[in-house]
C-alpha positions in Angstrom: 51.2 40.4 9.5 49.2 41.8 6.5 47.6 38.9 4.8 44.7 40.8 3.3 43.9 39.0 0.0 43.8 42.4 -1.8 47.4 43.1 -0.9 48.8 39.7 -1.6 48.4 37.0 -4.2 47.8 33.3 -3.9 49.8 30.8 -5.9 47.4 29.3 -8.3 48.3 25.8 -9.5 45.8 23.8 -11.5 48.1 20.8 -11.8 50.6 19.0 -9.5 53.5 20.4 -11.6 55.7 22.9 -9.8 55.5 26.3 -11.4 58.8 27.8 -12.6 58.3 30.7 -10.2 58.1 28.4 -7.2 61.2 26.5 -8.3 63.1 29.7 -8.5 62.1 30.9 -5.0 62.9 27.4 -3.6 66.4 27.7 -5.1 67.0 31.2 -3.8 65.8 30.4 -0.3 67.9 27.3 -0.2 71.0 29.3 -1.2 70.4 32.3 1.2 68.9 30.9 4.3 70.9 29.3 7.1 67.8 27.8 8.6 65.5 26.4 5.9 62.6 25.9 8.4 60.2 28.8 7.8 56.6 29.8 8.5 54.4 30.1 5.4 50.7 31.2 5.2 48.3 29.2 3.1 44.9 30.3 2.0 42.1 27.9 2.5 38.3 27.8 2.1 36.8 29.9 5.0 35.3 27.6 7.5 37.5 24.6 6.4 40.6 25.6 8.4 40.2 22.7 10.9 39.5 20.1 8.1 42.5 21.3 6.1 44.7 21.0 9.2 43.6 17.4 9.9 43.9 16.4 6.2 47.3 17.9 5.9 48.6 16.2 9.1 47.4 12.9 7.7 49.1 13.5 4.3 52.3 14.5 6.0 52.5 11.1 7.7 51.3 9.0 4.8 53.6 10.7 2.3 56.6 10.7 4.6 57.4 14.4 4.7 57.6 14.8 8.5 61.2 16.0 8.0 60.0 18.9 5.9 56.6 19.9 7.2 56.8 20.4 10.9 53.9 22.4 12.3 50.4 23.5 11.3 48.7 26.3 13.3 45.3 27.9 13.1 45.6 31.2 15.2 42.6 31.3 17.5 41.7 33.4 20.5 39.2 32.8 23.3 36.3 35.2 23.3 33.4 35.7 25.6 30.1 36.3 23.8 27.3 38.1 25.6 23.8 37.2 24.3 20.5 37.6 26.1 22.1 38.3 29.4 24.4 35.2 29.3 28.1 34.8 28.7 29.5 31.9 26.6 33.1 31.2 25.8 34.1 30.4 22.2 37.3 30.1 20.2 37.5 32.7 17.4 39.8 32.4 14.4 42.1 35.4 14.2 42.6 35.1 10.5 39.6 33.3 9.0 40.6 31.5 5.7 44.3 31.3 6.6 46.5 28.6 8.1 50.2 28.9 9.2 52.6 26.1 8.2 56.2 25.7 9.4 58.1 23.8 6.7 61.1 23.5 4.5 60.0 24.6 1.1 61.0 22.1 -1.6 59.3 20.3 -4.5 57.8 17.5 -2.3 56.7 19.7 0.6 55.1 22.2 -1.8 53.2 19.5 -3.5 51.9 17.9 -0.3 50.6 21.2 1.0 49.3 22.7 -2.2 47.4 19.6 -3.3 45.7 19.1 0.0 41.9 19.4 -0.4 40.7 22.8 0.7 44.0 24.6 0.1 43.7 27.3 -2.6 47.3 28.5 -2.5 50.2 30.0 -0.7 50.3 33.7 0.3 53.2 35.5 -1.3 54.5 38.4 -3.4 53.4 37.8 -6.9 53.4 34.1 -7.6 56.1 33.2 -5.1 55.3 31.7 -1.6 56.8 34.2 0.8 57.7 33.2 4.3 56.7 35.4 7.2 59.3 36.6 9.7 59.8 35.1 13.2 58.8 38.5 14.6 55.4 38.3 12.9 54.9 34.8 14.2 55.9 35.7 17.7 53.5 38.7 17.6 50.6 36.4 16.5 51.3 33.8 19.2 51.5 36.5 21.9 48.2 37.9 20.7 46.3 34.6 20.8 47.8 33.7 24.2 46.7 36.8 26.0 45.1 35.9 29.3 42.3 38.4 29.1 39.6 37.2 26.7 38.0 39.7 24.4 34.3 40.1 24.8 32.1 40.1 21.8 28.8 42.0 21.9 26.6 43.9 19.6 26.3 47.0 21.7 27.3 50.3 20.0 28.0 53.8 21.3 24.9 55.9 21.3 22.6 53.0 21.6 19.6 53.1 24.0 19.6 50.3 26.7 17.7 49.3 29.7 19.5 48.4 33.0 18.3 45.0 34.3 20.5 44.4 37.3 22.0 46.4 40.1 21.0 49.6 41.9 19.8 51.2 38.7 17.7 48.3 37.5 14.8 49.4 35.2 16.5 52.7 34.4 16.9 53.6 30.7 20.1 55.1 29.4 22.4 55.6 26.4 25.8 53.9 25.9 28.6 56.4 26.1 31.6 54.1 25.9 32.4 50.4 25.6 35.3 48.5 27.1 35.5 45.2 25.2 38.5 43.9 27.2 36.8 44.3 30.6 33.3 43.6 29.4 32.0 46.9 30.6 29.9 49.7 29.3 29.5 53.3 30.5 25.8 54.3 30.3 24.5 57.8 30.7 21.5 57.6 33.0 19.1 60.5 33.8 19.3 61.1 37.5 17.7 64.3 39.0 17.3 65.5 35.4 21.0 65.3 34.8 22.8 62.7 32.7 25.1 60.7 35.0 27.7 58.1 33.7 27.3 54.7 35.3 29.8 51.8 34.6 28.1 48.5 34.2 28.8 44.9 33.2 27.6 43.7 29.8 25.2 41.4 31.6 23.5 44.3 33.4 22.1 45.9 30.3 19.9 44.9 27.4 19.0 46.6 24.2 15.7 48.3 23.9 
């Protein structure tokens, strides 16, 4: 799913009135779609994704549109951060600034979502909210549910490091390759005046 802001536009509404363009796409989708429930992407203030989700869930109940707005999802993925020789788990947003909403797009549901505090608009082609395909949604869900967490580290290829653990402790070397999925680095260590590659865990090396 390509939701780069440079490639898409966000519906900009300065009042609760439904823009004519939105009314047109609602009518077209109602006529052409057998299943009116679709996933849409809304743009929100970065860092406010959780607040927007909570506020929208409350508004859905208080305004009685549970039959038109069904699910709100913030795609997140578990990561393992390595810092100062320690691993910590964290949940990382896959698309910061975006929230997925499964809904039937009509006047009422559009207003409830669009006027929720923190929402800046719908992602779409031109001024029209455009639903994303089930294929795209499935791909996102599979990605965030992958069992193997992705490590996050500030190591880079070519960087000088010191080995602090294992048989080569206190040796100096240069990072030749990084495997983020396994949390491993391949370090070139000088042994007998020859550079020898050694595979190490992220926790076994530190930057110089």
